[in-house]
C-alpha positions as CSV (number, residue, x, y, z in Angstrom):
1,X,-14.4,12.8,-5.0
2,X,-11.6,12.8,-2.6
3,X,-13.9,13.3,0.2
4,X,-15.9,10.1,-0.7
5,X,-12.8,7.9,-1.1
6,X,-11.3,9.4,2.6
7,X,-14.8,8.6,4.2
8,X,-14.9,4.9,2.8
9,X,-11.0,4.6,4.2
10,X,-12.0,6.2,7.4
11,X,-14.9,3.6,7.9
12,X,-12.4,1.0,8.3
13,X,-12.7,2.2,12.0
14,X,-15.6,2.1,14.3
15,X,-15.4,5.5,14.8
16,X,-14.3,6.9,11.4
17,X,-14.1,10.6,12.8
18,X,-11.2,9.4,14.8
19,X,-9.4,8.8,11.4
20,X,-10.8,12.0,10.1
21,X,-9.4,13.7,13.3
22,X,-6.1,12.1,13.0
23,X,-5.2,12.9,9.5
24,X,-6.2,16.8,10.5
25,X,-3.9,16.4,13.3
26,X,-1.0,14.7,12.0
27,X,-1.4,13.9,8.6
28,X,-1.6,9.9,9.3
29,X,-4.5,7.9,10.8
30,X,-4.2,4.3,12.2
31,X,-6.6,2.2,10.8
32,X,-7.5,-1.3,11.4
33,X,-6.9,-3.7,8.7
34,X,-8.8,-7.1,7.5
35,X,-12.5,-6.2,7.1
36,X,-12.4,-3.5,4.6
37,X,-8.9,-4.1,3.0
38,X,-5.6,-5.5,3.9
39,X,-2.1,-4.4,3.3
40,X,1.0,-6.2,1.7
41,X,4.2,-4.5,3.4
42,X,6.9,-4.3,0.4
43,X,10.5,-3.2,1.4
44,X,11.5,-0.6,-1.0
45,X,14.3,-2.9,-2.8
46,X,11.8,-5.4,-3.6
47,X,9.3,-2.5,-5.3
48,X,12.8,-1.2,-7.3
49,X,13.3,-4.8,-8.7
50,X,9.6,-5.5,-10.1
51,X,9.6,-2.0,-11.7
52,X,13.5,-1.5,-12.5
53,X,13.3,2.5,-11.4
54,X,13.9,4.4,-8.5
55,X,12.5,7.6,-10.4
56,X,9.4,8.5,-8.3
57,X,7.2,9.5,-11.6
58,X,8.3,6.6,-13.4
59,X,7.9,4.3,-10.0
60,X,4.2,5.9,-9.7
61,X,3.5,4.9,-13.4
62,X,4.6,1.6,-13.1
63,X,3.0,0.7,-10.3
64,X,-0.5,2.0,-11.6
65,X,-0.2,-0.2,-14.7
66,X,0.9,-3.3,-12.6
67,X,-1.2,-3.4,-9.5
68,X,-3.8,-0.9,-10.6
69,X,-4.8,0.1,-7.2
70,X,-3.7,2.2,-4.0
71,X,-0.1,2.3,-3.0
72,X,1.8,4.3,-0.2
73,X,4.9,4.8,1.3
74,X,6.5,4.8,4.7
75,X,9.8,6.9,3.8
76,X,10.7,6.7,7.8
77,X,12.4,3.2,7.6
78,X,15.7,2.8,6.3
79,X,15.1,2.6,2.0
80,X,11.3,2.8,2.7
81,X,8.6,0.8,2.8
82,X,5.8,0.6,0.4
83,X,2.2,-0.6,1.4
84,X,-0.5,-2.2,-1.4
85,X,-3.7,-2.2,-0.1
86,X,-5.6,-5.0,-1.4
87,X,-8.7,-7.0,-1.4
88,X,-9.2,-9.2,2.0
89,X,-8.8,-12.5,0.2
90,X,-10.7,-15.2,3.2
91,X,-9.2,-18.7,3.2
92,X,-6.9,-18.1,0.7
93,X,-3.1,-18.7,2.1
94,X,-0.6,-16.0,0.9
95,X,2.2,-17.8,-0.2
96,X,4.9,-14.7,-0.2
97,X,4.6,-14.1,3.6
98,X,8.1,-14.2,4.5
99,X,9.0,-12.2,1.2
100,X,6.1,-9.4,1.6
101,X,3.9,-9.8,4.3
102,X,0.3,-9.8,4.2
103,X,-0.9,-7.5,7.4
104,X,-5.0,-8.4,8.0
105,X,-6.9,-8.6,11.2
106,X,-5.2,-7.6,14.6
107,X,-2.7,-5.3,12.6
108,X,-3.1,-1.0,12.7
109,X,-1.6,0.8,9.4
110,X,-0.9,4.0,9.6
111,X,-2.4,5.6,6.1
112,X,-1.5,8.9,5.0
113,X,-4.3,11.6,4.2
114,X,-5.2,11.7,0.6
115,X,-3.3,15.0,-0.3
116,X,0.0,13.4,1.3
117,X,1.9,13.0,-2.2
118,X,5.2,13.6,-1.6
119,X,8.4,12.8,0.8
120,X,9.1,13.4,3.6
121,X,6.7,11.0,6.0
122,X,4.0,8.5,4.9
123,X,2.5,9.5,1.6
124,X,0.6,8.1,-1.3
125,X,2.6,6.9,-4.7
126,X,-0.8,5.8,-6.3
127,X,-4.1,6.9,-4.8
128,X,-7.2,4.8,-4.7
129,X,-9.4,6.2,-7.8
130,X,-12.5,5.5,-6.6
131,X,-14.2,4.6,-3.1
132,X,-13.6,0.6,-2.8
133,X,-10.2,0.9,-5.3
134,X,-8.0,-1.7,-4.2
135,X,-5.5,-3.7,-5.9
136,X,-6.1,-7.5,-6.9
137,X,-4.3,-10.0,-4.9
138,X,-3.2,-11.8,-8.6
139,X,-1.4,-8.3,-9.1
140,X,0.4,-8.2,-6.2
141,X,1.3,-11.7,-6.3
142,X,2.8,-11.3,-9.9
143,X,4.6,-8.2,-9.0
144,X,5.8,-9.8,-6.0
145,X,6.9,-12.7,-8.5
146,X,8.7,-10.2,-10.7
147,X,10.4,-8.7,-8.0
148,X,11.9,-11.7,-6.9
149,X,12.9,-13.1,-10.1
150,X,14.6,-9.8,-11.0
151,X,16.7,-9.9,-7.5
152,X,17.7,-13.1,-8.7
153,X,18.6,-12.6,-11.8
154,X,21.3,-9.4,-10.7
155,X,22.7,-12.0,-7.7
156,X,24.1,-14.3,-10.5
């Protein structure tokens, strides 16, 4: 099953063998965004506010329930950055661009190999369950909205 999912992800590139080679050599493949999927960049503090935990297992369980799609974390940045893979929405504006940018056409993203499930480095928090498994835009928007409200309540 992982082979089919990896193959689906690799085909985001015109030359999927390049993605497979990068996964084999470095554990992360640089994939173009926009046609097969887009990604929403979520700061760790935003995700932690939305799910009300930093514990890895609880965080993963809550993201599974809330987003019902794949999420990975790049822990190389200060505090970490999460990426929710999402279906492209053609012609639909993204109202959270200033808080959680939607990355699409013209952007390449380092996507981890499916067996990278733990830090350090870029790793999956929620694996794709099947080929084409992506977060619904409405679920990602709801998570962001909840995180923003939770952050504002904390500041009060």
